[in-house]
OpenMM code with the backbone's topology and positions (N, CA, C; nanometers):
from openmm import Vec3, app, unit

residues = "UNK UNK UNK UNK UNK UNK UNK UNK UNK UNK UNK UNK UNK UNK UNK UNK UNK UNK UNK UNK UNK UNK UNK UNK UNK UNK UNK UNK UNK UNK UNK UNK UNK UNK UNK UNK UNK UNK UNK UNK UNK UNK UNK UNK UNK UNK UNK UNK UNK UNK UNK UNK UNK UNK UNK UNK UNK UNK UNK UNK UNK UNK UNK UNK UNK UNK UNK UNK UNK UNK UNK UNK UNK UNK UNK UNK UNK UNK UNK UNK UNK UNK UNK UNK UNK UNK UNK UNK UNK UNK UNK UNK UNK UNK UNK UNK UNK UNK UNK UNK UNK UNK UNK UNK UNK UNK UNK UNK UNK UNK UNK UNK UNK".split()
positions = [
    Vec3(1.3780, -0.6533, -0.1659),
    Vec3(1.3677, -0.6404, -0.0483),
    Vec3(1.2152, -0.5142, -0.0376),
    Vec3(1.1598, -0.4680, 0.0320),
    Vec3(1.0409, -0.3969, 0.0364),
    Vec3(1.0408, -0.2783, 0.1367),
    Vec3(1.0227, -0.1628, 0.0854),
    Vec3(1.0562, -0.0171, 0.1345),
    Vec3(0.8980, 0.0101, 0.1046),
    Vec3(0.8782, 0.1320, 0.2056),
    Vec3(0.7953, 0.2279, 0.2080),
    Vec3(0.8069, 0.3503, 0.1801),
    Vec3(0.7052, 0.4071, 0.0979),
    Vec3(0.7441, 0.5858, 0.1028),
    Vec3(0.5885, 0.6313, 0.0544),
    Vec3(0.5883, 0.7823, 0.0758),
    Vec3(0.4771, 0.8594, 0.0444),
    Vec3(0.4698, 0.8831, -0.0882),
    Vec3(0.3574, 0.8897, -0.1559),
    Vec3(0.3790, 0.8859, -0.3140),
    Vec3(0.4003, 1.0187, -0.3847),
    Vec3(0.3792, 1.1319, -0.2705),
    Vec3(0.4118, 1.2585, -0.2747),
    Vec3(0.5873, 1.2992, -0.2578),
    Vec3(0.6661, 1.2171, -0.2459),
    Vec3(0.7893, 1.2212, -0.2232),
    Vec3(0.8336, 1.2114, -0.3649),
    Vec3(0.9417, 1.2564, -0.3798),
    Vec3(1.0184, 1.2697, -0.5645),
    Vec3(1.0549, 1.0752, -0.5883),
    Vec3(1.0288, 1.0577, -0.6965),
    Vec3(1.0679, 0.9355, -0.7311),
    Vec3(1.2430, 0.9342, -0.6821),
    Vec3(1.3040, 0.8097, -0.6883),
    Vec3(1.4418, 0.7855, -0.6767),
    Vec3(1.4827, 0.6723, -0.7830),
    Vec3(1.5892, 0.6451, -0.7798),
    Vec3(1.6337, 0.5320, -0.8605),
    Vec3(1.6402, 0.4066, -0.7581),
    Vec3(1.6801, 0.4761, -0.6528),
    Vec3(1.6970, 0.3584, -0.5624),
    Vec3(1.5370, 0.2978, -0.5308),
    Vec3(1.4481, 0.3352, -0.5485),
    Vec3(1.3285, 0.2941, -0.5455),
    Vec3(1.2944, 0.1543, -0.5732),
    Vec3(1.3389, 0.1275, -0.6730),
    Vec3(1.3218, -0.0202, -0.7687),
    Vec3(1.1521, -0.0034, -0.8352),
    Vec3(1.1081, -0.0953, -0.8192),
    Vec3(0.9901, -0.0837, -0.8440),
    Vec3(0.8876, -0.0148, -0.7659),
    Vec3(0.8043, 0.0984, -0.8298),
    Vec3(0.7391, 0.1681, -0.7566),
    Vec3(0.5826, 0.1211, -0.7637),
    Vec3(0.5312, 0.0698, -0.6472),
    Vec3(0.4018, 0.0237, -0.6715),
    Vec3(0.2769, 0.0831, -0.5424),
    Vec3(0.2019, 0.1398, -0.6141),
    Vec3(0.0805, 0.2727, -0.6133),
    Vec3(-0.0368, 0.1555, -0.4918),
    Vec3(-0.0495, 0.1499, -0.3788),
    Vec3(-0.1492, 0.0371, -0.3112),
    Vec3(-0.2680, 0.1608, -0.2701),
    Vec3(-0.3257, 0.2358, -0.3481),
    Vec3(-0.4359, 0.2987, -0.3158),
    Vec3(-0.5687, 0.2932, -0.3926),
    Vec3(-0.6557, 0.2746, -0.3150),
    Vec3(-0.7770, 0.2571, -0.3870),
    Vec3(-0.8052, 0.3443, -0.5047),
    Vec3(-0.7527, 0.4832, -0.4634),
    Vec3(-0.7975, 0.6024, -0.5645),
    Vec3(-0.6781, 0.6620, -0.6206),
    Vec3(-0.6457, 0.7292, -0.7302),
    Vec3(-0.5677, 0.7564, -0.7884),
    Vec3(-0.5285, 0.8974, -0.7020),
    Vec3(-0.3920, 0.9053, -0.6418),
    Vec3(-0.3668, 1.0640, -0.5557),
    Vec3(-0.3521, 1.1675, -0.6756),
    Vec3(-0.4176, 1.2275, -0.6333),
    Vec3(-0.4276, 1.3971, -0.6868),
    Vec3(-0.2588, 1.4667, -0.7251),
    Vec3(-0.2777, 1.4996, -0.8472),
    Vec3(-0.1386, 1.5706, -0.8644),
    Vec3(-0.0264, 1.4641, -0.8985),
    Vec3(-0.0541, 1.3546, -0.8908),
    Vec3(0.0478, 1.2270, -0.9249),
    Vec3(0.0485, 1.1968, -1.0715),
    Vec3(0.1555, 1.1916, -1.1694),
    Vec3(0.1324, 1.1449, -1.2813),
    Vec3(0.1990, 1.0188, -1.2892),
    Vec3(0.1087, 0.9743, -1.3956),
    Vec3(0.1124, 0.7983, -1.3857),
    Vec3(0.2448, 0.7450, -1.4183),
    Vec3(0.3642, 0.8656, -1.4627),
    Vec3(0.5119, 0.8326, -1.4708),
    Vec3(0.6053, 0.7973, -1.3554),
    Vec3(0.5213, 0.8569, -1.2491),
    Vec3(0.5786, 0.8294, -1.1070),
    Vec3(0.5976, 0.7127, -1.0227),
    Vec3(0.4862, 0.6065, -1.0924),
    Vec3(0.4551, 0.4652, -1.0592),
    Vec3(0.4633, 0.3596, -1.1536),
    Vec3(0.5071, 0.2669, -1.1333),
    Vec3(0.5276, 0.1407, -1.2256),
    Vec3(0.4024, 0.0566, -1.2485),
    Vec3(0.3759, 0.0428, -1.1318),
    Vec3(0.2190, -0.0344, -1.1459),
    Vec3(0.1397, 0.0286, -0.9948),
    Vec3(0.0104, 0.0098, -1.0186),
    Vec3(-0.1026, 0.0368, -0.9675),
    Vec3(-0.1837, -0.0991, -0.9206),
    Vec3(-0.1752, -0.1344, -0.7937),
    Vec3(-0.2501, -0.2381, -0.7515),
    Vec3(-0.3313, -0.2091, -0.6405),
    Vec3(-0.4677, -0.1453, -0.6746),
    Vec3(-0.5666, -0.1021, -0.6022),
    Vec3(-0.6452, -0.1999, -0.5218),
    Vec3(-0.6254, -0.3432, -0.5119),
    Vec3(-0.6701, -0.4327, -0.4215),
    Vec3(-0.6004, -0.4144, -0.3025),
    Vec3(-0.4582, -0.3677, -0.2983),
    Vec3(-0.4021, -0.3749, -0.1745),
    Vec3(-0.4137, -0.2664, -0.0704),
    Vec3(-0.5018, -0.1364, -0.1611),
    Vec3(-0.5445, -0.0272, -0.0233),
    Vec3(-0.6503, -0.0802, 0.0348),
    Vec3(-0.7128, -0.0085, 0.1305),
    Vec3(-0.7865, -0.0681, 0.2281),
    Vec3(-0.9220, -0.0594, 0.1569),
    Vec3(-1.0375, -0.1408, 0.1663),
    Vec3(-1.1828, -0.1160, 0.1148),
    Vec3(-1.2120, 0.0167, 0.1627),
    Vec3(-1.2909, 0.1100, 0.0746),
    Vec3(-1.3273, 0.2308, 0.1068),
    Vec3(-1.4315, 0.2544, 0.2092),
    Vec3(-1.5129, 0.1711, 0.2688),
    Vec3(-1.5698, 0.1900, 0.3973),
    Vec3(-1.4562, 0.1559, 0.5409),
    Vec3(-1.3823, 0.0480, 0.5360),
    Vec3(-1.2597, 0.0746, 0.6195),
    Vec3(-1.1991, 0.1960, 0.6499),
    Vec3(-1.1903, 0.2409, 0.5082),
    Vec3(-1.0575, 0.3691, 0.5143),
    Vec3(-1.1577, 0.4777, 0.5578),
    Vec3(-1.2981, 0.5006, 0.5308),
    Vec3(-1.3589, 0.6564, 0.6226),
    Vec3(-1.4006, 0.5821, 0.7329),
    Vec3(-1.4560, 0.4764, 0.7652),
    Vec3(-1.4524, 0.4739, 0.9350),
    Vec3(-1.3401, 0.5079, 1.0022),
    Vec3(-1.1783, 0.4613, 0.9962),
    Vec3(-1.0865, 0.4975, 1.0252),
    Vec3(-1.0424, 0.6760, 1.0340),
    Vec3(-1.0860, 0.7201, 0.8919),
    Vec3(-1.0759, 0.8160, 0.8849),
    Vec3(-1.1531, 0.9305, 0.9975),
    Vec3(-1.2318, 0.8848, 1.0100),
    Vec3(-1.3783, 0.9430, 1.0794),
    Vec3(-1.3411, 0.9289, 1.2342),
    Vec3(-1.2849, 0.8221, 1.2915),
    Vec3(-1.2704, 0.8402, 1.3982),
    Vec3(-1.3608, 0.7113, 1.4591),
    Vec3(-1.4551, 0.6688, 1.3462),
    Vec3(-1.5506, 0.5387, 1.4274),
    Vec3(-1.4691, 0.4210, 1.4455),
    Vec3(-1.3430, 0.3733, 1.4166),
    Vec3(-1.2862, 0.2867, 1.4712),
    Vec3(-1.1660, 0.3321, 1.4889),
    Vec3(-1.0594, 0.2954, 1.5789),
    Vec3(-0.9450, 0.3118, 1.6140),
    Vec3(-0.8434, 0.2448, 1.5140),
    Vec3(-0.7351, 0.2215, 1.5493),
    Vec3(-0.6098, 0.1508, 1.4959),
    Vec3(-0.5812, -0.0130, 1.4883),
    Vec3(-0.6114, -0.0258, 1.6236),
    Vec3(-0.6308, -0.1601, 1.6448),
    Vec3(-0.7210, -0.2498, 1.5655),
    Vec3(-0.8423, -0.1623, 1.5774),
    Vec3(-0.9615, -0.2484, 1.4432),
    Vec3(-0.8919, -0.2366, 1.3137),
    Vec3(-0.8341, -0.1165, 1.2684),
    Vec3(-0.8157, -0.0986, 1.1255),
    Vec3(-0.7079, -0.1857, 1.0838),
    Vec3(-0.6451, -0.2101, 1.2048),
    Vec3(-0.5131, -0.3063, 1.1632),
    Vec3(-0.5775, -0.4561, 1.1462),
    Vec3(-0.6498, -0.4844, 1.2459),
    Vec3(-0.7218, -0.6127, 1.2074),
    Vec3(-0.8066, -0.6528, 1.1065),
    Vec3(-0.8906, -0.5577, 1.0644),
    Vec3(-0.9459, -0.5529, 0.9298),
    Vec3(-0.9100, -0.5593, 0.8036),
    Vec3(-0.7874, -0.4431, 0.8253),
    Vec3(-0.6791, -0.4225, 0.6641),
    Vec3(-0.6346, -0.5833, 0.6399),
    Vec3(-0.5707, -0.6257, 0.7735),
    Vec3(-0.5044, -0.7460, 0.7220),
    Vec3(-0.6021, -0.8855, 0.7100),
    Vec3(-0.7277, -0.8950, 0.7660),
    Vec3(-0.8309, -0.9707, 0.7083),
    Vec3(-0.8688, -0.9588, 0.5578),
    Vec3(-0.8699, -0.8122, 0.5181),
    Vec3(-0.9303, -0.7745, 0.3723),
    Vec3(-0.8029, -0.8552, 0.2863),
    Vec3(-0.6961, -0.8686, 0.3223),
    Vec3(-0.5659, -0.9201, 0.2444),
    Vec3(-0.6050, -1.0599, 0.2124),
    Vec3(-0.7208, -1.1364, 0.2803),
    Vec3(-0.7380, -1.2860, 0.2765),
    Vec3(-0.8266, -1.3013, 0.1294),
    Vec3(-0.8805, -1.1435, 0.0841),
    Vec3(-0.9460, -1.1627, -0.0391),
    Vec3(-0.8944, -1.2144, -0.1659),
    Vec3(-0.9532, -1.3267, -0.2873),
    Vec3(-0.8921, -1.3517, -0.3622),
    Vec3(-0.8026, -1.2024, -0.4824),
    Vec3(-0.8749, -1.1091, -0.4778),
    Vec3(-0.8165, -1.0233, -0.5593),
    Vec3(-0.6973, -0.9515, -0.4794),
    Vec3(-0.6855, -0.9799, -0.3588),
    Vec3(-0.5780, -0.8971, -0.2937),
    Vec3(-0.4589, -1.0342, -0.2874),
    Vec3(-0.5009, -1.1295, -0.3096),
    Vec3(-0.4013, -1.2427, -0.2899),
    Vec3(-0.3314, -1.2281, -0.3838),
    Vec3(-0.4223, -1.2110, -0.5605),
    Vec3(-0.3562, -1.1944, -0.6794),
    Vec3(-0.2730, -1.0732, -0.6865),
    Vec3(-0.2574, -0.9762, -0.6103),
    Vec3(-0.1777, -0.8811, -0.6136),
    Vec3(-0.0782, -0.8773, -0.5298),
    Vec3(-0.0837, -0.9500, -0.3991),
    Vec3(0.0117, -0.9720, -0.3185),
    Vec3(0.1103, -1.0774, -0.4263),
    Vec3(0.0780, -1.1617, -0.4909),
    Vec3(0.1612, -1.2634, -0.5602),
    Vec3(0.2576, -1.1556, -0.6709),
    Vec3(0.1744, -1.0590, -0.7204),
    Vec3(0.2551, -0.9810, -0.7955),
    Vec3(0.3554, -0.9072, -0.7038),
    Vec3(0.3387, -0.8459, -0.5804),
    Vec3(0.4080, -0.7678, -0.5223),
    Vec3(0.5506, -0.8652, -0.4874),
    Vec3(0.5302, -1.0146, -0.4587),
    Vec3(0.6417, -1.0766, -0.4017),
    Vec3(0.7166, -1.1244, -0.5169),
    Vec3(0.6555, -1.1167, -0.6656),
    Vec3(0.7443, -1.1185, -0.7708),
    Vec3(0.8125, -1.0376, -0.7989),
    Vec3(0.7837, -0.9538, -0.7839),
    Vec3(0.8879, -0.8112, -0.8154),
    Vec3(0.9642, -0.7940, -0.7173),
    Vec3(0.9328, -0.8182, -0.5775),
    Vec3(1.0514, -0.8367, -0.5057),
    Vec3(1.1677, -0.9371, -0.5439),
    Vec3(1.1360, -1.0292, -0.5539),
    Vec3(1.2055, -1.1741, -0.6229),
    Vec3(1.3273, -1.0840, -0.6985),
    Vec3(1.2967, -0.9842, -0.8096),
    Vec3(1.3881, -0.9560, -0.8781),
    Vec3(1.4651, -0.8235, -0.8391),
    Vec3(1.4257, -0.7589, -0.7306),
    Vec3(1.4921, -0.6274, -0.6811),
    Vec3(1.4123, -0.5699, -0.5739),
    Vec3(1.4134, -0.4117, -0.5548),
    Vec3(1.3816, -0.3502, -0.4392),
    Vec3(1.2314, -0.3200, -0.5050),
    Vec3(1.1326, -0.3014, -0.4288),
    Vec3(1.0092, -0.3036, -0.4273),
    Vec3(0.9816, -0.1707, -0.3379),
    Vec3(0.9073, -0.0848, -0.3429),
    Vec3(0.8964, 0.0530, -0.2673),
    Vec3(0.7068, 0.0257, -0.2954),
    Vec3(0.6930, 0.0616, -0.1548),
    Vec3(0.5037, 0.0312, -0.1499),
    Vec3(0.4683, 0.2195, -0.1465),
    Vec3(0.3808, 0.2445, -0.2145),
    Vec3(0.3323, 0.4079, -0.2290),
    Vec3(0.2010, 0.4636, -0.1706),
    Vec3(0.1761, 0.5264, -0.1000),
    Vec3(0.0810, 0.5687, -0.0516),
    Vec3(0.0821, 0.7012, 0.0056),
    Vec3(-0.0296, 0.7779, 0.0094),
    Vec3(-0.0267, 0.9403, 0.0057),
    Vec3(-0.0627, 0.9397, 0.1528),
    Vec3(-0.0727, 0.8569, 0.2460),
    Vec3(-0.0739, 0.8760, 0.3992),
    Vec3(0.0496, 0.9619, 0.4606),
    Vec3(0.0315, 1.0674, 0.5301),
    Vec3(0.1475, 1.1295, 0.5714),
    Vec3(0.2232, 1.0699, 0.7210),
    Vec3(0.1388, 1.0070, 0.7927),
    Vec3(0.2187, 0.9235, 0.8952),
    Vec3(0.2066, 0.7755, 0.8821),
    Vec3(0.3611, 0.7132, 0.8270),
    Vec3(0.3359, 0.5771, 0.7911),
    Vec3(0.3426, 0.5174, 0.9143),
    Vec3(0.3081, 0.5485, 1.0203),
    Vec3(0.3116, 0.4723, 1.1431),
    Vec3(0.1640, 0.4347, 1.1439),
    Vec3(0.0684, 0.4667, 1.1130),
    Vec3(-0.0963, 0.4479, 1.0984),
    Vec3(-0.1283, 0.4543, 0.9672),
    Vec3(-0.0546, 0.3694, 0.8732),
    Vec3(-0.0997, 0.3736, 0.7303),
    Vec3(-0.1077, 0.2294, 0.6970),
    Vec3(-0.1569, 0.2112, 0.6173),
    Vec3(-0.1682, 0.0426, 0.5550),
    Vec3(-0.0475, 0.0159, 0.4814),
    Vec3(0.0607, 0.1107, 0.4012),
    Vec3(0.1613, 0.0635, 0.3269),
    Vec3(0.2609, -0.0123, 0.4342),
    Vec3(0.2626, 0.0311, 0.6067),
    Vec3(0.3680, -0.0154, 0.6719),
    Vec3(0.3074, -0.1400, 0.7110),
    Vec3(0.1394, -0.1844, 0.7298),
    Vec3(0.1119, -0.2964, 0.7566),
    Vec3(0.1078, -0.4122, 0.6726),
    Vec3(0.1127, -0.3478, 0.5054),
    Vec3(0.1403, -0.4377, 0.3960),
    Vec3(0.2767, -0.5024, 0.3766),
    Vec3(0.3774, -0.3822, 0.4129),
    Vec3(0.5109, -0.4142, 0.4446),
    Vec3(0.5548, -0.5404, 0.5233),
    Vec3(0.5037, -0.4783, 0.6528),
    Vec3(0.4951, -0.6046, 0.7695),
    Vec3(0.4676, -0.7292, 0.7278),
    Vec3(0.3479, -0.7531, 0.6492),
    Vec3(0.2659, -0.8861, 0.6259),
    Vec3(0.3388, -0.9346, 0.5052),
    Vec3(0.4007, -0.8664, 0.4228),
    Vec3(0.5059, -0.9514, 0.3311),
    Vec3(0.6244, -0.9782, 0.3568),
    Vec3(0.6610, -0.9111, 0.4534),
    Vec3(0.8136, -0.9546, 0.5134),
    Vec3(0.8064, -1.0734, 0.6128),
    Vec3(0.6707, -1.0944, 0.6876),
    Vec3(0.6592, -1.2205, 0.7561),
    Vec3(0.6715, -1.3578, 0.6984),
] * unit.nanometer
topology = app.Topology()
chain = topology.addChain("A")
for resn in residues:
    res = topology.addResidue(resn, chain)
    for name in ("N", "CA", "C"):
        topology.addAtom(name, app.Element.getBySymbol(name[0]), res)
């Protein structure tokens, strides 16, 4: 099972393997709150900046993020997440406050397809 959670929420035993999927380490988060950091699953910085500044909308962001998952670096990290998911629950972590407009929800859907 693959779930999503904001990295700033308290860790719970039910989270299973906690996977951080951000390019940059989030401020104020201890390394002990994350099991593995797969930064290649975070959006590339130009894409993230374009979305946050409003230069591109959610539809374009979603399309470009999913397209970026085809990169070899991202494919290696996707394989790692799938391997963790075979042995138990995986929680994808990101700092975005709105999970409906965050790459963690896009990644979960991509992995579950």
